[in-house]
LUMVO-465812 format. One record per residue (C-alpha): y, x, z. Coordinates in steps of 0.5 Angstrom, whole numbers. Example, Ala and Ser with C-alpha at 12.3 -4.5 7.8 and 13.67 -1.06 7.14 Angstrom:
+-------+-------+-------+
|     Y |     X |     Z |
+-------+-------+-------+
|    -9 |    25 |    16 |
|    -2 |    27 |    14 |
+-------+-------+-------+
This chain:
+-------+-------+-------+
|     Y |     X |     Z |
+-------+-------+-------+
|   -15 |   -14 |   -37 |
|   -11 |   -10 |   -31 |
|   -15 |    -5 |   -27 |
|   -17 |    -7 |   -20 |
|   -11 |    -2 |   -18 |
|    -6 |    -6 |   -22 |
|    -9 |   -13 |   -20 |
|    -8 |   -10 |   -12 |
|    -1 |    -9 |   -14 |
|     0 |   -15 |   -17 |
|    -3 |   -19 |   -11 |
|     2 |   -15 |    -6 |
|     8 |   -16 |   -10 |
|     8 |   -23 |   -13 |
|    16 |   -23 |   -12 |
|    19 |   -20 |   -18 |
|    25 |   -18 |   -14 |
|    20 |   -14 |   -10 |
|    16 |   -11 |   -15 |
|    22 |    -9 |   -19 |
|    25 |    -5 |   -13 |
|    18 |    -2 |   -11 |
|    14 |    -1 |   -17 |
|    16 |     3 |   -23 |
|    12 |     4 |   -29 |
|     9 |    10 |   -27 |
|     7 |     7 |   -20 |
|     3 |     1 |   -24 |
|     0 |     6 |   -29 |
|    -2 |    11 |   -24 |
|    -9 |     9 |   -24 |
|   -10 |    10 |   -32 |
|    -6 |    16 |   -31 |
|   -11 |    19 |   -26 |
|   -17 |    17 |   -31 |
|   -14 |    21 |   -37 |
|   -11 |    27 |   -33 |
|   -13 |    34 |   -35 |
|   -16 |    38 |   -29 |
|   -10 |    41 |   -27 |
|    -6 |    35 |   -26 |
|   -12 |    31 |   -22 |
|   -10 |    32 |   -15 |
|    -3 |    30 |   -16 |
|    -5 |    24 |   -20 |
|   -10 |    22 |   -15 |
|    -4 |    22 |   -10 |
|     0 |    18 |   -14 |
|    -6 |    13 |   -14 |
|    -7 |    14 |    -6 |
|     1 |    12 |    -5 |
|     0 |     6 |    -9 |
|    -5 |     3 |    -6 |
|    -2 |     5 |     1 |
|     4 |     2 |    -1 |
|     1 |    -5 |    -3 |
|    -3 |    -5 |     4 |
|     4 |    -4 |     7 |
|     7 |    -9 |     3 |
|     1 |   -14 |     5 |
|     2 |   -12 |    12 |
|     9 |   -13 |    12 |
|     9 |   -20 |     9 |
|     3 |   -22 |    14 |
|     7 |   -21 |    20 |
|    14 |   -19 |    18 |
|    13 |   -12 |    21 |
|    19 |    -8 |    20 |
|    15 |    -2 |    22 |
|    11 |    -3 |    15 |
|    17 |    -4 |    11 |
|    20 |     3 |    14 |
|    13 |     6 |    12 |
|    14 |     3 |     5 |
|    20 |     6 |     4 |
|    17 |    13 |     5 |
|    11 |    12 |     1 |
|    16 |     9 |    -5 |
|    20 |    16 |    -4 |
|    14 |    20 |    -4 |
|    12 |    16 |   -11 |
|    18 |    19 |   -14 |
|    15 |    26 |   -12 |
|    13 |    31 |   -18 |
|     8 |    35 |   -15 |
|     3 |    34 |    -9 |
|     7 |    39 |    -5 |
|    13 |    35 |    -6 |
|     9 |    29 |    -4 |
|     7 |    32 |     3 |
|    14 |    35 |     4 |
|    16 |    27 |     4 |
|    11 |    25 |     8 |
|    11 |    30 |    13 |
|    19 |    30 |    14 |
|    18 |    22 |    16 |
|    11 |    23 |    20 |
|    15 |    19 |    26 |
|    15 |    13 |    21 |
|     8 |    13 |    21 |
|     7 |    14 |    28 |
|    11 |     8 |    30 |
|     7 |     4 |    25 |
|     1 |     4 |    31 |
|     6 |     4 |    37 |
|     7 |    -3 |    40 |
|     5 |    -6 |    34 |
|     1 |   -13 |    35 |
|    -3 |   -15 |    29 |
|    -8 |   -21 |    28 |
|   -15 |   -19 |    25 |
|   -12 |   -19 |    18 |
|    -7 |   -14 |    20 |
|   -12 |   -10 |    23 |
|   -16 |   -10 |    17 |
|   -10 |    -8 |    13 |
|    -9 |    -2 |    18 |
|   -16 |     0 |    17 |
|   -16 |     0 |    10 |
|    -9 |     4 |    10 |
|   -13 |     9 |    14 |
|   -19 |     9 |     9 |
|   -14 |    10 |     4 |
|   -11 |    16 |     7 |
|   -18 |    19 |     8 |
|   -21 |    17 |     1 |
|   -22 |    24 |    -2 |
|   -26 |    22 |    -8 |
|   -25 |    17 |   -14 |
|   -31 |    13 |   -11 |
|   -28 |    12 |    -4 |
|   -21 |    10 |    -7 |
|   -25 |     5 |   -12 |
|   -28 |     2 |    -6 |
|   -22 |     1 |    -2 |
|   -18 |    -2 |    -8 |
|   -24 |    -7 |    -9 |
|   -24 |    -9 |    -1 |
|   -16 |    -9 |    -1 |
|   -16 |   -13 |    -7 |
|   -21 |   -18 |    -4 |
|   -18 |   -18 |     3 |
|   -11 |   -20 |    -1 |
|   -14 |   -26 |    -4 |
|   -16 |   -28 |     3 |
|   -10 |   -27 |     7 |
|    -7 |   -33 |    11 |
|     1 |   -32 |    10 |
|     2 |   -39 |    13 |
|     2 |   -37 |    20 |
|    10 |   -36 |    21 |
|    10 |   -43 |    18 |
|     5 |   -46 |    23 |
|     9 |   -43 |    29 |
|    15 |   -46 |    26 |
|    12 |   -53 |    25 |
|     9 |   -52 |    32 |
|    16 |   -50 |    35 |
|    19 |   -57 |    32 |
|    14 |   -61 |    36 |
+-------+-------+-------+
């Protein structure tokens, strides 16, 4: 059975084209690699899990409201997942800091979007495995509760 981390990635990327674009095998297997990592590699492996969770949350937010800012953040996270060290991850994120700032500027989100942004912030703040597991579990639960039909409802109302 897939881990909660893998289930979250599957929930966030149900379309094969999106999954193949954003989810390399190393991203899908990041949690397992973290659990098996030697002590010297723990920090890097944990960062990869954090990036995978953050990527999934941004994908859910992008799909929820078609937020271009979320898609830009996804691109940065995707690039950071290709890094080979914590320093490379930090350099990628630091270089693109403005993209993250814009995520919160003039961004209207509904309650579901606010919950996703809150989980995103908690993902970035999580510094232990139990905290990350808590975020993963909450994100997995929230992903099953989200209503992606808002745009369709709005379009239906426009036609009437």
